[in-house]
N, C-alpha and C positions, 0 to 999 in steps of 0.2 A: 616223225618229221618227213615231209615229202622229199625224196632224194632226186631233185631236179639237177640239171647240169651245174647250176651255180652252187648248190649245196655240196657238191663233190670237190670244189676247189678248196685250197687252204683257207682257213678262217671262215668258211662258208656255212658251217652248221651252227645255228644258234636258235634253239627252240623256245627261248624265253618269250612270254607275253610281256611286252614292254610297258604295259599299264599306262599308256598315253593319256587316258581319260581320267586318271587318278593322281597325276603328278602334282596338281595344284592343291590337293587335299592334304594340308600340312599335318593334321592329326593322323590321318591314315599312314602317311609316309613315316612319321615319327614312331608309330606303333610297329611298323614293319622293321624299322632300323634296329629296334631293341628286342625283337622277337627271337626266342631261342632257336627257331627253325631257319632263321635268316643266315645266309652265307655271305662272307665278305671277301672280295678280291682286293689285294693290296699291291700297289706299285711303289717302288722306290725310284724316283726319277721316271724313266721310261722302262724300267726293268721289273717284271713281275717277281713277286716273292712266292715261293712254293713250299708245300709240306711234303715230306716223305711219309707215305702210309703203307699199310700192308698190301694195298692194291696197286701201289705205285705212286707217282707224283699226283698232287692235287693243288689246284689254285684256290681252293676254298679254305677259309678260316672262320671259326666262330667269332662272335663279337669280342669275348674276352681274349681269345688268341690274337685277334687283330689289334686290339688295344695294347697288348703287351709288346707289340712290335715297334711302337713309338708313337709320337704325336701325329694326329691326322690333319691333313690340309683339306682340300675339297673332297666332297663325297657325292656320289651319283647313284641313283636307283637305276639299275640295269633292267630289272623286270622280275618276273617270277615264273616258276614252273610248279609241277605237282609236289616238289619237295619244299617249296617255300621261296622267299624272295632272295635276290642277289644284289648286293651293293658293291660298288668299287670305291676305294678310297686312295688318296695320294698321301704318302708320308710327308710330314712337314720338314723332316730332315732325312738325308740319305741313310739307308740302313747300312750298318757296318758289314763288311764282308768277313765272314769267319768260318772256319772249318769245325767249330765247336759242335759236338753232337747235339742234335735237336734244333740247331739253328736253321732258319729257312734258307732254301737254295735261291740263288739269283741267276736266272737264265733268260737271255733275251728272247723276244717273241719269235723272231725268225728261226733261231736255233730250235726252239720248242716245236715249231711246225715241221721243220726238216727232220728232226729226230723222232717225231711221232710219239712223244712220251706223255702226252696228255690226252684225255678223251676229247673227241672232236668238238663236242658242245662247250667244254670249258675253254678250249682254244678260241672258239668263236666269241665267247664272252670276254676273254682277255683282249681280243682285238677291239671289241666294242669299248671296253674300259680304257684301253690305251688311247684310242682316238679321242674320246670325250675328255679325259683328264689332260691330254696334251693341249686341247683347245682351251680348257679352263686356265692352264698354266700361262697362256699367252694372251688372255683377254681379261686381265684384271682391271683394265682401265677402258673407259668409253672411247670408242673411235670418233664419236661425234663431238664431245666436249672435253674429254680428257680426265673426267672425274673417275674415282674408283667405283667399280661395279660390285654387285653382290649376287650370290647364287640364289636362284629361285627354281620353282617347278621341279623339285627333287634332282636338281643338277642339270636340267635340260634347257636352262635359260639363265642369262645374267641381265640384271636390271641396273640402269643408272638412275639414281634418285634425283640428282639435280636437273637433268634434262628430260627424263622420262623414257629414254631410249631403251629398247629391248634387244638383246643380242642372243642369237641362237647358234648352236654348233653347226659347223659347215662340213660338207663332204666335197672333195674336189673330183669332178668327173674326168676320167681318162679313157680314151679309146685305145684298144690293143687289137690288132687285126692281122689276119693272114690273107694276103692277096693271092688269088688263084688264077693260073692260066693253064687250063686243062690238067695235065699230069704234073704240073710244076707249081711250087709255092715260093713266095718271096720272103726271105728272112734277112736279118741283119745282126750285127754285133757291135757292141760298144767296147771301148778300150778297157773298161773296168771288168769286163766279163772274163771268166776263166778261159784259158787257151782252148780254142776249138769250139767254144759254145756259141750257137746262133739261136736267135729268138724271133718272135713276131715283132713287127714294128709297133710303136706306141707313142702317144702324145696327149697332152692335156686338151680338153675341149675349151674353146674360147667363148667369151660372152656372145650371146646372140647366134650361136652355132648349133646345128643339129648334130646328132651322132653321125649320120651319114656324111654330112659335109665335113666333119672333123676327120673322118676316116680318109676321105678323098684328099683333103688338104695335107694331112700328115704324111701319107704315102708319097704324094707328089713332092713335098718338101724334102723328105729324107732320101728318096731314091729316084725321083723324076718319073716314076711309073704312074700312068693315068689309070684311074679306077672308075668303073661304071656302077653296077648294082652293088648294094651292101646288104648283108643279112646278119642280124643279131644272133648270137649263139648262147652266151651266158655272161654273168657278171661275177665279180669277185671283190669283196671288201679287202682293202689293202692298207693296213694301219701304219703306214710309214710316210707321213703321220696319219692321214685320214683321206684316202682316195677310194673311189669306186671304179674298178677296172671293167669296162664294158667290152667284152670280147666279140669280135665280128669276123665274118668272112667277107671278102671283097672280090669283085670281078676285075681282073687286070685287063686293060685295054691296050697296053704297049709292052715292050720287052726290054728296051735298052735302059740299063741302070746307070744313073749318074749319082754317085754317093755324095751326100751332103756331109762333108768331113767334120763339121762342127758338131754334128749329131751322132754320126756313126763312124766306126773304123772301117767297116766293110758291109756290103749287102750283096746277095747272090740269089739265084734261083736254085732250088733243090727239087729233084724229081721225087715222085712218090716212092720209088724204089730206094732212093737215098734216105728219105725220112724213115722208111721202114727199117733200113739198116742201122740208122742212128738208134732207134728204140731197141734193136736187137744187139747193140753194142758191136756191130761189125762194119761200121762205115770205114772205107779204106783210108780216109784222112783223119779218122778218129774224132769226127765231129760229135758234139753232144747238144742236148737241149737244156733249158732251165729245169730246176727241180720240179717234181710233180705237184708241189704246193702251188705253183704258179699257173695262172690261167693260160699262159702261152704254151705250156706243156700239153694242156687239154686240147687247145686248138690244133696243135701239130699231131696229136694222137688221133683226133677225128679225121684229119687229112690222111694220115698213114693208113687208116682203116677204110678209107673211101666213103666216109659218111658226111662229107661236107655238102652244102647246098649246091644244086646244079643251076648255074646261071645260063640264061638263054643267049 
C-alpha cells in the first residue's frame, strides 16, 4: 500500500479492494459470506471484539467463530484482499464481558489505536466497520416517509419499499488546520483536553462550503485570526462516529487572538522552537500535543521539522 501522508495517520491504512462494482450481485456476496477464507469483524455495540492469537490480538474471526459469539444484526461487506473477503457484523445483543479464558476481548477503537496492539490494516478495517455499522444502527427507518428500511448492496445501501427512497452511508467532512505566521503556528485547547495539551483548530464543513472557505471561517470564528491561502496536507478517517478530517495549513493574515470561549478554553501562538520542545518533551510549561494517531500531531510535526508549505 502506498504510504502517503494520509495512510500514516491513525486508521489510515486499509488496503481492501472495496468491491464496489460487485455489491449488487447477491449470489456473489452470499458465496463470499460463507467462504472458508472469509474473515469476519464483530462489534458489540460500538466496541470491537478481538481474539488473542500467538501473534497478538486479531480482529478477525472465522464464520463459525463469529456465529458462536451471538446472534447477528446488520452485516456489511468491507472488501477483499489477497487472503479473502472481510465482512463486518453487529451483534444483535451486547456481548457479555467476561474474564473467562478464551472469551473475546472488548477494547474500544480509540484505545486500540493509541496502544498499537493491532496491525494497521486491521485497525483501518475496524474504523470502516464501526462507521458503517453505526450508520445502519441509526437509519432503520426512512427519513422521507418513516417506513422501515432494509439493507441492500452488501450493506452499502438501505432501501425503503413503500416510497422507493434509497439511503447511503454518510461521512461528515471536518477541516483541521494549522494557521502559520512565519515561525509561529496557531493552536488551541478545549476544556476536555488533558492539562497542557494544545492542538490544531478544527470544525465541520457546512453545506455549500469549500474546504478553503471552511478553514477561513473556522479559524476566524474560534480565534478571530484572518486566513489567506490554504494548502491541503492529508486526510484522516475518524470513526467517532464517521468523519473525514481534512488536514490543512493556512496563511495567517493577522496576529491578535480573540478566543471564542464557547468553542475553546484557550488559543495561542507557538514558536517553531516551542513546538520542537513539545516533541522533545522539554517545553518549559510542559505543553503537549494530541496522540500520534491524530492528524493534528502530524500537522504539528511537519511544522516542527520546517516542512510546511511556504505562503507568498
